[in-house]
VEXGU-558389 format. One record per atom (N, C-alpha, C, O): x, y, z. Coordinates in steps of 0.02 Angstrom, whole numbers, plus 50000, padded with zeros to 5 digits. Each point is the difference from the previous one (the first is absolute). Example, Ala and Ser with C-alpha at 12.3 -4.5 7.8 and 13.67 -1.06 7.14 Angstrom:
2
506604971650390499555005950000500455006050000500524999950033499305005449931500425005950003499615005550037500255005550008
***
This chain:
439
572206478144548500024993350040500555000550070500595001849994499194996650055500365000450060500594994350001499884994349980500695007750042500624996549999500074997250091499715003050045500584993049963500264998050072500455004450014500365002149955499684999850098500425005350035500294996650056499694997950049501025001749940500514998450059499905003050062499924996650051500085010849950499835004850055499444997850036500034999450061499464999249906499324999550031500084992150033499734998650054500604997449915500124993050034500325000450045499764997250049500855005749961500275002050070499675001950047500064997650057499485007949924499555004150061499514995050021499844999850059499834994949889499584993550034500394996250049499824999050058500684999149918500584996050048500025002850067499914996450049500205010349956500145002550065499255000750037500035001250061499384998249913499375000750024499854992950030499585000050045500634995149941499824993850019500045000250090500395003650031499214992449994499995000150063500654994650027500144994949969500165006950087500584998050035500054992849983500464998149964499044997450060499934992049981500044998649948500394995549983499215008049968500034999049934500774999749958500284995949964499885010650063500655002149978500624995050016500414998649956499624999350101500514995250041499854992949957500494996549983498835001349998499944994049959500345000549930500344995649974499525010850000500085000749945500865001349980500274999349945499965002550108500785002449994500364993150017500605000550011499164993949993500284993450010500054997349922500374995249987499315007349973499954998149930500745003649968500305004750026499894992149916500605003349967499655006649961499445000049974501075005750029499755005949959499564999449943499425002049995500974994949959499594998649931499444996950001499695000449946499984995750108499564997050014499345004650027499424999349980500805005450072499605004650023499855004849952499455002750003500934998749957499915005749957499504997449939499525003249979500664991450000499594996249951499304999850022499575003149969500304993350084499274999850043499685006449985499474999549970500765007250044499815005950008499885001949933499465002949994500854996549958500005000349937499334996249970499625003149963500294991150051499444996549973499375001950033499444999749974500695002350084499325002450036499755007549947499465000249971501045005050027499875005049984499674998649914499505003049979500834992849986499774999649934499424996149992499894998449942499704999750101499394995449995499425004649975499454997849983500705007650016499375003949968500235001849920499605002849963500944995950020500035001449935500004994549946500264994650013499525006449936499934995549944500574995849971500475003949991499694991049993500534997349968500355005449951500585001950006499064999949952500175004349938500435006150031500585001449982499025002350070500275005350034500574998250035500495003549988499574991650056500724997950033500534998149950500605000250015499214998249931500614998349938500545005750002500584998949985499245005850028500495006949977500145002650054500255005649994499644991350089499985002450058500884998350025500184995350036500075007649947500894998650006500185000150082500514996850016499125006450035500025000050057499884991850035500354997350042499055000349926499754993850029500534994449976500244995750037499885005149901500584994349968500655000450032500344994950012499865011750004500725000150053499784995150051500414995450006499045004050033500074995450048500044993249987500344996250035499235001449900500094993749968500784997549993500254994650015500025011049957500764999149984500414997250060500394995349996499455008950070500294998150059499914993150027500264997750051499374999649911499824992850022500484994849961499964993950009500545009449943500524994649973500675002550016500105005550025500334990649960500805002250020500274999649941500494996249996499335006849952500305001149939500565004550000499975004850038500524994449926500685004750004499795006549961499775000949943500405003650110499905007049959500655003649955500065005849981500384988850009500555001049950499734998249932500235003049952499314992450038499834997049949499165001049984499534998150034500485005549906499135000349976499804992549963500174998649942499534998250091499704993549980499475000749958499445000450026500624999749903499404999449958499924994749956499825000849942500334992850089500074993649968499614995450061500334995350020499075005650008499604996250037499714996049960499754995250031500175004749909499614994749959500454993750019499774994750020500915006749970500374992250005499894997850070499724994550004500415008350050499844997650067499925006750047500405004749995499124995350044499935005950039500334998950079500004994650029500205010149992500054999150075499414998650041499425001349983500754996050073499414999350046500015004850059500555000750026498955002850000499935003650051500134997850072499864994250016500365009250023500354997750061499644995550039500334995550026499075004649985499444993450022500234993749982500094995650043500025003349897500174993549946500694999350024500194994650022500215010649977500714996950002500134999250082500494996750016499215005250020499954998950095499724992649998500354995650024499025002649947499834994449992500364993649983500024995350039500305004749896500484996649974500594999850054500164994150008500105008950021500605000350038499894996650063500434997050031498915003849984499754996550072499874993550005500124996650049499515000749877500114993549978500604997149997500154995250035500205007249925500664996949987500414999150065500404995450004499505009150047500234999750065499784992650042500344995750029498965005149961499724994050036500244993149958500204995250034499785004349903500084994949965500674997450029499954994250021500565008149983500664999350012500094996850082500524997350018499035003250015499994997850065499944992649999500394996750033499195000749932499944993049985499514999349928499394999549997501115000649947499755000549934499314994649995499455002749992500594990850011499524994249977499455001150047499474997149990500615006750062499375000350059499605006549974499394999949993500955004949996499655006749985499744999849930499435001849985501034995949972499695000949921499334995249997499445001949982500764991550041499364995149986499374999250054499464997349986500695004950062499544999950050499665006950029499535000050039500755005349938499905005950042499725004449933499415001649993501155000049960499835004849934499584996349944499615002349959500574991950052499574995849926499175002150024499565001049958500334999450111499245000650020499785007049968499435000049976500905005150021499885005649978499735001249929499725005149982500424988849976499794999749926499264999949993499825002749947499774995450085499285000449981499685007050025499475001949974500795001250067499685008050017500395003649926499675004049966500904994450017500295004049947499534997449947499635004849986500214990349981499564997749949499515003750010499845002949948499834998450096499345002450019500075009249971499665003349960500874998250077500115007349988500255002549925499905005649978500454989249986500175000249932499435001149962499915005049964499504988150048499495000449956499575005950021499685002449953500245000050094499755006750017500165007149959499575004149984500974996150007500225006249952500054997349931500165003649953499724990250040500064996449930499185000649979499845001049941499764998450101499264998749988499784993949961499574999849957500894994750070499764994149989499804995750068499915002550055500044989849926499864997250057500714996550027500434997749962499595002350109500774996950019500154994049982500604998450001498894996449976500244993649972500195001249936500134994749971499955010249995500265001449930500705003949998500275001949948499984998950116500685003750001500614994650040499994996950053500485003949896500644996350031500575005449997500095004749961500304992850098500565004950016500724998349969500274994950024500055008149932500594998949964500485003350014499965003250052500624997249910500545004150019500095006549955500375004650018499274995549925500015004649950499485000649946499674994850001500115009549950499575000049959500424993449933499624996449967501005003250026500264994549951499674992950027499614996549968500615002650088499774993450032499374998350001499854994049994499675010950013499344999850002499744998149930499674995149983500565010049980499704999249923500344992749966499684996949958500895001150062500334993649963499734993350029500044994549974499655007150089499614994050028499455000049953499884994549977499705011050001499554998249948500184998149931499694996049966500875007350016500224998849923500224992650005499874996549951500415001050093500274991550003499454996450014499914994649972499655008150076499444996650018499374997949968499574996250023500425007649909499365000149971500084993549942500465000149959499094995050045499844995749960499905000349913499464999349970501155002150003500115000749938500344995349951500534997650021499255000449917500324995749952500195003449941499835005849989500564990549969500195002049934499525002349964499484997049991500695009749980499465004149947499585003350041499685004449971500184994950096499635006150023500355005549992500595000149985498985005550026500245007249977499925004350064499544999650040501065005249964499915004250062500225008649980500565001949983498985001150022500095006349978500325004650051499735001050054500785001549931500355005450045500285005449970499865000649940500555004350088500125005549960500865002350002500314999050053499955003349900500694999549998500285005250057500575000250022498895003849994500215005650063499874996250072499995003850048499914989949962499824997050055500654999750039500525001149969499514997450096500605001050042500404992949978499704994649992501155006349996500314994149988500004994250017500044994949967499905006450101499934992050040499494994949969500104994249982499275009850017499334997549971500134996549927499844994449979500505010949992500104997249922500394993850000499764995149972500915004450060500324994849996499694992450018500094994649972499525007250085499614994650039499644997449937500074994249981499555010349989499494996649932500384998049959499824994849973500815007950004500454996449960500244994350006500124996449951500005001950116500184994350025499574994149988500184994349985499105008550026499444994449994499994997449926499904994249982500225011249979500045000749919500394993749982499784995149970500925005950055500554995349980499864992150033500194994849972499505005450085500074994250025499304996249990499984993950006499475009649978499254995949992499695001549940499474997249987500895008449958499745000849947499415003249978499694999849947500235003550113499435005749991500155005549968500585001849999498965001549971500115005849941499945006550032499465001350028501035003249972499935005750021499835007449952500425002349961498885001050050499825005149957500105005850026499685001450050500865004049918500075005550026499835005949986500165002149945499485002150101499655006249988500705004250010500424999050044499605006249902500365006150016499655005650015499555001849962500575001350087499495006150031500325006949982500615000350006499115004449975500075006649975500065003450059499455000350027500955002250001500105003250075500355006749993500415001349956499375003350096499444999550021499425000949969499955003349948499514993450085499205001549955499445001750049499894997050052499785008049926499405002850030499394997349956499475003149998500634991549971499374995749966500014993250014500374995949973499135002750077499774993650034499834995049943500184994149995499435009749963499644994149965500554997549945499974994349977500485009850005500534997449956500494995250033500354996149969499655004650105500484995450020499594992350008500284994649990499095006250030499594993749998500004997549943500074993949995499855009949949500054996449939500534996749977499894995349962500745006150053500624997749980499934993950037500384996049972499345001450074499914994250044499514996349958500174995349965499205006850039499384995149966500214998249929499864994349982500435009249980500304999049944500444994049991500004996249951500425003350107500484994650001499684993550034500344994949997499045004850034499624993550019499894996149935499795002349947500364992050065499584994149952499704994850041499935000050061499884995149892499634994850046500584996350039499864997750056500765001749919500434997350045500365002950062500474997150028499235009649994500285004050038499724997250077499414998950010501105000250038499704997150055500285003750051499864997850056500595008549941500185002950055500215007249979500574999949975499095007250028500305004950012500325003550051499675001950049501044999549946500425002850061499935008649980500115002749946499684999850108499885007750006500445002450047500144996750050500185010249934500345003050061499655006350026499965005349969499834993750081499455005850015500305007350013499635004950003501074995550005500365006849989500644997749981500394996650034499705005749904500654998749951500645002150041500085006150006500284990750017500625004150056500435002849960500495002250031499534998849905500525003849957499675007550003500375004850008499034995849987499765008049995499465001850047499815005850009499934988650022499415002050048499324999749947499535003750014500434992649934499365001849955499484995450055500204994650020499305007349996499404995750023499714995849947499835003249950500084991150049499654995649952499234999350013499775000250057499864999149892499344999250006499894992450016499824996449953500265001050104500004993550005499284997250018499904994149987499715008750034499214997550010499704998849922499694995249978500515010449989499554999249938500444992549960499694995249978500945005350020500194993949963499944993250028500034994749968499905005950087499744994150046499344998549995499874993949998499575010749998499384999449970500054995349930499684994949986500695007849986500054996049924500224995250001499684995849967500875002050063500274995050006499434993750039499884994449975499865008150084499464995650030499554996849945499914993949998499825010349960499444998349935500274993949966499644995649976501165004450022500204994649953500324994050060500354995249983499515005850069500384992950044500655001850008500334995850031500035009949948500785001150020499985001650072499575003550027501044992950006500225001850071500345008049994500215002849949499764999450113500285006850001500645000550059499944998550060500415003049919500695000850042500215006850008500205002949949499795000850115500235006850006500545000550037500084997650057500325005849910500675002350045500025005450035500265004849972499524996150085499885006250038500565003550040499905004050046500674993949933500585002850047500045006650010500285002150051499435002449897499935008150019499335001850016499835005850011499874990449989499155002250017499765000550075499745005050024500394988650014499964998450047500205005150052500605001350001498895002850052500175004950032500345005649982500305003850039499634996949889500185006549966499475004249990500025006150012499384990249959499335005050001499474995150009500144994150009499235007949990499514995450030499584996249949499795002349947500134992350073499694994149950499934993750056500344999650051499204995949930499914993650026500094995149964499594998949956501034996550052500174994349955499304996749975500074997049947499555003050069499404995049980499685004349942499714997249954500375010450050499655004449967500395000349926499765003349954500884992950036500354999949945499744994449950500234999549943499344996750078499904993349958500584994850003499994994949966500415006250067500634995650004499814992850018499594999650045500644994849927500074994450034500524998750056499914997350055500745005749916500484999850034500545007850004500095003849952500174996950110500215007450008500594997350047499934995050036500725009249959500495001050025500405006350003500125003749952500094997150116500335005850013500564999750050500074994850032500375010549978500515000450040499735005650059499685005049985500514993350080499685005250057500535003850022499905003750048500804995949918500625005750010499955005749958500425004450003498994995849949500095005149962499515005650031500195003650046499374996949934499385005350024499664999150069499765004850030500224989649993499824998650067500695002650059499975001750060500484998049906500625001350050500184995250044500445001550040499284992149964500314994950038500694997949993500235002249948500194994550085500684997550001500044996949934499494997149984501045002949970500264997149964499914990950006500204996750048499585001549912499734991450013499404997650003499914994150011499555010449979499454996850010499455002349937499965005749978499704989350003499475000949954499344997850006499844997650054499745002849900499474997649998499714996049951500185002149945499364992050050499614997049956499344999650008499714998750052500065002449898499204999049995499674995049955500194999549942499304996350085499844995349945499314998450008499814997250051499785004549900499264999250009499874992750041500274994549991499265007250051500004991850032499804994949962500184994350015499435006849930499804993349954500634998049962500004994449974500595010050020500574997449959500494996550030500364995849973499675006950111500454995750034500194992449990500594998249997498974998149997499884993250001500494998149922500414995450000499535007149963500324999249936500655002449986500304997749950499955006250083500725003549999500314997050043499784998450055501134999949908500494995850027500175004650052499775005649988500524994050059500435004050048500674999149977500234994449988500105010950005500725000049985500534995850038500504997149979499245003550085500514995750056499464994850014499415001150015500884993249978499414992950016499754999550064500354998750049499015002549952499714998750066499584992149984499894997049947499935001150128499834993450011499474998949971499834994150005499795009549963499294997749937500055006249961499785005550017500544993049925500025006449940499405000449974499975004549959499414991850052499295000549979499535004350067499395000850006501115001150031499335003050056499865005449977500305003449958499054997850082499775006649974500075005850070499575004150016501014994850015500155003850063500515003249974500544997249989499315010749995500505005550013500754997450017500475000649961499564996850091500655000350048500464994349955500604999550012499174997349949500294994849957500795005249964500564997749992499295007049998500455004149969500405004450045500215005549983499874991950072500525004150059500414994750018500255001050055499904993949919500504994050024500745001449975500344996549962499815009550066500645003849965500464997650043500545002749987499544991850080500584998550032500185004850056499585004150019500964995450004500175005950046500155007249970500405000749953499255004750076500095007249973499965003950044499854997350054500265010449949500125003850036499315002150029499685004649975500104992050078499445001450020499865006950033499475003049997501164999150038500125006450031499805006049944499755005250021500374993949909499755005049946499314999849993499675005250003500024988449985499274998949994499595002450044499455002349984500764997650076499415002550053500055005450014499625002050043500915003049924500015007750010499555002249940499985006149994499714990949967499415001549945499615004250031499905005649976499694991250105499425002450029500175007350007499595004249980501004997750046500265007450016499895004349921499735005549997500504991449953499875003049933499465002449984499955005549972499454990150046499215000049988499835005350040499655004349974500544996650095499745004050052500335006549973499675005050014500814995949955500355006849986499535002649937499805005849999500034989249945499635001149945499295003750022499845005749982499754989750063499455002850021500015006250040499525003750003500974997250025500115006750034499935006149961499605004650010500824994949945500065004749940499345001449965499805005749990499804987549988499465000349967500204997749929500525002449976499124993349988500144998649945499835004549949500354999849950499115004850051499935005649950500395005450016500085003949953500224997850103500485005950014500594997849964500295003949962499954988950051500474998549972500095000549906500505001649967498904996750014500014998649935499895008849976500195002549948499525000250096499935008649953500825004250009500235004649966500074992150089500645003650011500604996749957500545002949990499314990649987500424999349966500075001949911500495000549962498685000450026499975002349942500245007749982500285002449950499495000650112500215006849995500785001350005500255005249980500044990750043500785001450001500314998749930500525002749979499094992749986500224997149924499845007749962500435003449973499024998050031499775006549958500365006550004500095004149955500164996350130500345004950021500655001149966500145005749981500264989550009500624999449973499925000949932500365004249973499204992449991499865001349940499825005649962500185001349943499395002450102499825006749977500595004849997500055004449956500394994750092500625004250011500454999249933500385004549982499554989149978500604999549959499585000249931500384999949951499005000350032499564999449952500305003349941500054997749943500185009450085500045005149935500754999849990500225004049959500174992550069500714999949972500064997749936499764994449991500525008649957500074999049934500334990849996500474998250036499224997849920500294994849992499764994750058500134994149992499585007850056499734996250052499444993849989499525002649971500364991050040499514998249984499884994150044500434996550025498825002849982499744995150044499774992149985499664998649951500534997250089499854993849978499504997250028499904994049995499635011050046499554998250052499435005449996500135006149998499224991450001499505005550015499945003050047500314998150050499325007449953499925003550062499375000950017499855004650037499734991349940499124999750005499934993750049500264994549995499375007850048499634992950047499924994649963499845000549941500254993750086499644995549956500514995449951499944994049989500575010349985500424998849942500954999450044500474996749978499535007150079500635000750019499834999950084499445000850025501174998250010499924999750069500595004250018500175005249971500184991350090500525002950028500755000949963500435004450007499534989949952500524999149949500045005349938499505000549964501085003350023500055003049934500754998649970500494997950031499465003749901500594997849958500075006849964499535002149966501055001350040500265005849951500604996149967500394995850022499505008049902500614999149968500135006549956499525003649987501054998049991500295004749969500014998849910500274995049976499525008649996499964998749916500585004049971499945005449971500674991050043500495003549960500554995549970500164995750041500175004049901500494996149969500504997650044500365003850033499674989549969500474997550055499984998750055500484997650030498875003950000499805001150080499754992149991499704997149955500595000550118499784994050027499735000850062500295003950037499224993149984499655000850075500564999150068499945003050053500504993149934500675000450041500205005450019500115001750058499955001949882500365007850002499805004350064500385002150044498814998849948499635002850048499974997750067499995003950047500004988849960500024996350065500695001250041500015001050061500644998649893500645001050024500105007250020500305001350051499435003949907500035007450025499725000950065500275002750048499194995149949499515001450065500304998250076499985003050053500364990049922500394998550061500695004050021500115002950053500274996549895500545003650014500125007650029500405002250041499145000649925499875007150027499535001250054500115004650039499384991949968499405002050048499984993550036499535000350039500734995049964499944994150052499244998549987499674997750047500085003349900499304996849984499994992249977500244998549946499484997050094499924994149973499344998549951499435001550019500694995649920499654997449955500024994149957500534997050007499125000849957500344995449963499765000649922499485002549979501034994849986499765001149913499744994049976500114994550025499495006849919499524997049963500134999549918499935005149966500244989550008500184998849932499684993649984500374995249989498975004150008499724992349986499425001949949499585004550007500494991049939499465000349951499705006349987499415001450009501005002149970499765008549984499965002750045500055005949983499894993750080499805003050050500685003750045500324997550046499765008049925500655002850018499935006450049499605004549988500864995350073500005006350045500294998550072500294994850014499625010250026500064998350071499474999850043499595004650005500394989050032499335001350034499985002450069500464997750035499185005849991499875003450054499564997350047499415000149983500734997650069499374997350053500195002750069500414997750040499215007649965499985002950076499604995550048499674995649973500335004850084499574996050059499735007050044500055006149991499664989950059499515004250047500485005350033499785005650009500884992750009500585004250038500255005149945500335004950018499534994149916500395005749950499635006650031499454999950029500945005549961499815005850006499995003849928500374998649953499215005850049500005004349936500725005049988500155001949943500184999750109500755002450006500314994649961500335001449950499604993050069500484996749963500004999249929500475000249960498714998750029499865001449918500205006149967500125000249939499925005450105500225004549967500835000949986500195004349961500234991950068500644996649977499994996549962500455000649960499104994550030500024995449931499885005449942500364999949950499125004950055499855003549943500505004149979500095000649939500285002650102500715004449999500404996149962500285002449951499834990050068500494996149981499864998649923500484999949961498854998950019499864997849925500265007349964500405000349953499335004550075500085006949948500825000749988500235001049944500204998450116500635000549994500384995249957500485001649965499244991450041500154995149956499945003749911500475000649960498905000950031499815002649936500485005649975500245000449943499875004550118500495006549978500624996749978500235001849946500064993950085500794996949994500004996949931500435001349959499044994250029499994996849943499955004349937500314998549949499375006150056500015006449940500675003249984500205001349943500155000050123500615002949999500594994849956500395002049957499534990550070500424996449974499744998049930500394996349970499075005350000499874998249926500215004549952500054998549941500105008250086500185005549961500664999549968500215004649964
***
C-alpha cells in the first residue's frame, strides 16, 4: 500500500506556478498542507487511508491539542479543529459589538441553513431537526414531553446514560409510569440475544422503549433497528440516545427506525461545547410537548423546541464549520480511522496476561471507543487511570457501572499511532508494577 510521502508533498508544492503558489501561501501552513494531503489521498480507499500516518498527521495539525497531554477521553468532550475555533471567536467578537443586534438580527438568521446542513448529515428532513445545547437536553425534551399516564410502561436498560435514567425515574416518581429494566450482558457479539432481551420485556402496557445507540461506557453498538422494528409491530414508540454515534460512524437517523433521537455535537462532530441536536419524526412533533414553553405547545413545527431564551449564538453558528470539516475528511474515512485506532491499541496489549477487553474488536459491534480492564485481586479501574496520568500524562476515564469495569479509551482523528504506542507501553508498565507489588 502506497503511503503519503512528505518529501513528495514538498516537491509538489515547489512545482506550483508562481501565481498559484502566492495565493496558496496566504493560507496558514496547516491549511495548505492539509489541502495537499487531501488531494494526494483522493485515489485511496478509506480502508487504505485508515493506516496512513502521514495523511492523518496533517489532520492532527488542524487541531491545537496540547503536546504535553495524550488526550484519550474524546468521548466525553472532543476538541474543535482550528476552523471551528476561529469561527466561534469571530462570532463572539462580533456579538460583543452590539449583542442584541448581532445575536437576534444577524446570527439568528443562520439557524435555518444550519438546520438544513444538520439534516443532510443526519439523513432526514430539515423540518425534523431542532438545535439544542447537548444530548441530555434533547433527550429530556423527549422524555418529559411524551404524553404518558400512570401504569404506562417504559423499557430501558441499566447500561443507559445516567442523565436519561434519572429523567425516566423522575417521570416514574411524578406520573406513576412503570420502568421495566433490561440488564445487558456486555460486551456482546450476539445481536439476536440483545434484541430478545428487549422484546421479552415488552407487554401490552409498553408505550416507549429507550435505546442507546452506542453504550457510552464501552462503545457497544446496539442493534437499534431490529429492536425498533419489533417495537413498531407493537405500536411502541422508540427513543434513541445517539450521543456517541452521530458523526462517529455512518448511518442515517431515519434508518434506525427511531421516532425520536438526540445527540451532542461537541463529541464526535467536534463542534464547540454547548450544541446538540434533536430529531423528531414529522408526524410525532405535534403531540410532543416542548421542554421550554412555546407559544403553541401542540404546534407541528419543529422550531417549538428551540424556545431556549438567550443563549450563545456565537457557539451555535460555529457548527457549520464543524460540518464542513467533517465532510472534508469524509464520513467513511473517519469511521475507518477511528475503528483502526481502537483495534491498533487493543492488538498491542491483548496478549498481556490479565488484560481483558470490555469492547468488541469486530465491525458492527464496536466502534472507536474501547474499554480495557486488568483481572487481578484488588485492582480497580481507577488504579490504571491514575497510573497512566501520573507517569505518562495520558488522559482517560475509568468506568465502574453496572458490572462494566475498566478504563475507557477514546481516540479521535488527531490521535497518532505513536501516542497509542505510548498507551500500550503504559498499560504494560502498569501490569509489570502491579505484579511486583503483589509479590
